[in-house]
BAGU-705532 format. One record per residue (C-alpha): z, x, y; residue number from 1. Coordinates in pm, 1 decimal. Layout:
N
<rec up="Z" east="X" north="Y" seq="NUM"/>
...
This chain:
58
<rec up="7022.6" east="12401.1" north="6132.7" seq="1"/>
<rec up="7324.0" east="12482.7" north="6348.6" seq="2"/>
<rec up="7431.4" east="12143.7" north="6348.2" seq="3"/>
<rec up="7367.2" east="12112.9" north="6001.2" seq="4"/>
<rec up="7621.0" east="12386.1" north="5915.7" seq="5"/>
<rec up="7844.0" east="12258.3" north="6166.3" seq="6"/>
<rec up="7877.1" east="11941.6" north="5931.6" seq="7"/>
<rec up="7920.0" east="12122.5" north="5614.5" seq="8"/>
<rec up="8170.9" east="12310.8" north="5777.8" seq="9"/>
<rec up="8349.1" east="11970.2" north="5832.1" seq="10"/>
<rec up="8318.1" east="11871.7" north="5534.6" seq="11"/>
<rec up="8447.2" east="12108.8" north="5354.1" seq="12"/>
<rec up="8766.8" east="12088.3" north="5578.6" seq="13"/>
<rec up="8804.0" east="11741.2" north="5489.8" seq="14"/>
<rec up="8735.6" east="11803.8" north="5105.5" seq="15"/>
<rec up="8981.1" east="12089.2" north="5126.2" seq="16"/>
<rec up="9275.2" east="11828.1" north="5284.1" seq="17"/>
<rec up="9187.3" east="11656.4" north="4994.9" seq="18"/>
<rec up="9154.4" east="11856.3" north="4660.9" seq="19"/>
<rec up="9465.1" east="12099.3" north="4606.4" seq="20"/>
<rec up="9392.0" east="12454.6" north="4571.8" seq="21"/>
<rec up="9211.5" east="12454.0" north="4233.1" seq="22"/>
<rec up="9023.8" east="12182.8" north="4254.4" seq="23"/>
<rec up="8882.3" east="12324.0" north="4591.3" seq="24"/>
<rec up="8806.6" east="12655.7" north="4403.8" seq="25"/>
<rec up="8597.5" east="12518.4" north="4158.8" seq="26"/>
<rec up="8406.1" east="12324.0" north="4438.7" seq="27"/>
<rec up="8335.1" east="12620.3" north="4582.4" seq="28"/>
<rec up="8213.5" east="12813.8" north="4305.3" seq="29"/>
<rec up="8020.1" east="12529.6" north="4182.0" seq="30"/>
<rec up="7861.3" east="12533.4" north="4542.2" seq="31"/>
<rec up="7746.9" east="12923.4" north="4499.1" seq="32"/>
<rec up="7641.2" east="12848.6" north="4154.0" seq="33"/>
<rec up="7407.7" east="12549.4" north="4247.0" seq="34"/>
<rec up="7316.4" east="12675.0" north="4612.9" seq="35"/>
<rec up="7222.4" east="12392.5" north="4838.2" seq="36"/>
<rec up="6905.4" east="12286.2" north="4686.2" seq="37"/>
<rec up="7010.3" east="11964.6" north="4556.0" seq="38"/>
<rec up="6825.9" east="11809.6" north="4311.0" seq="39"/>
<rec up="6496.0" east="11896.0" north="4445.9" seq="40"/>
<rec up="6506.5" east="12261.9" north="4417.4" seq="41"/>
<rec up="6379.8" east="12486.4" north="4253.9" seq="42"/>
<rec up="6482.3" east="12413.9" north="3892.5" seq="43"/>
<rec up="6444.0" east="12037.3" north="3910.2" seq="44"/>
<rec up="6111.3" east="11817.0" north="4012.3" seq="45"/>
<rec up="5794.9" east="12039.8" north="4041.0" seq="46"/>
<rec up="5489.3" east="12030.4" north="3814.2" seq="47"/>
<rec up="5483.6" east="12017.9" north="3471.2" seq="48"/>
<rec up="5296.3" east="12172.3" north="3231.7" seq="49"/>
<rec up="5040.7" east="12045.8" north="3018.5" seq="50"/>
<rec up="5165.2" east="11810.1" north="2736.6" seq="51"/>
<rec up="5154.9" east="11935.6" north="2338.9" seq="52"/>
<rec up="4893.8" east="11683.4" north="2167.5" seq="53"/>
<rec up="5043.1" east="11428.6" north="1978.9" seq="54"/>
<rec up="4920.2" east="11277.1" north="1661.4" seq="55"/>
<rec up="4820.7" east="10916.7" north="1630.7" seq="56"/>
<rec up="5100.1" east="10673.1" north="1549.0" seq="57"/>
<rec up="5043.7" east="10439.2" north="1253.8" seq="58"/>
């Protein structure tokens, strides 16, 4: 986990050197809002509920 956090820090340093202050601030807000779950986080994927019954199509 420590190595992963170090990689994240290096990535953020590179990103900050590329983006302007406003863009980097927006990136940080997005990271805080979305967390580090990626697409496998609690809002994405997982089991689905039962499907509603459909009327047969003609």
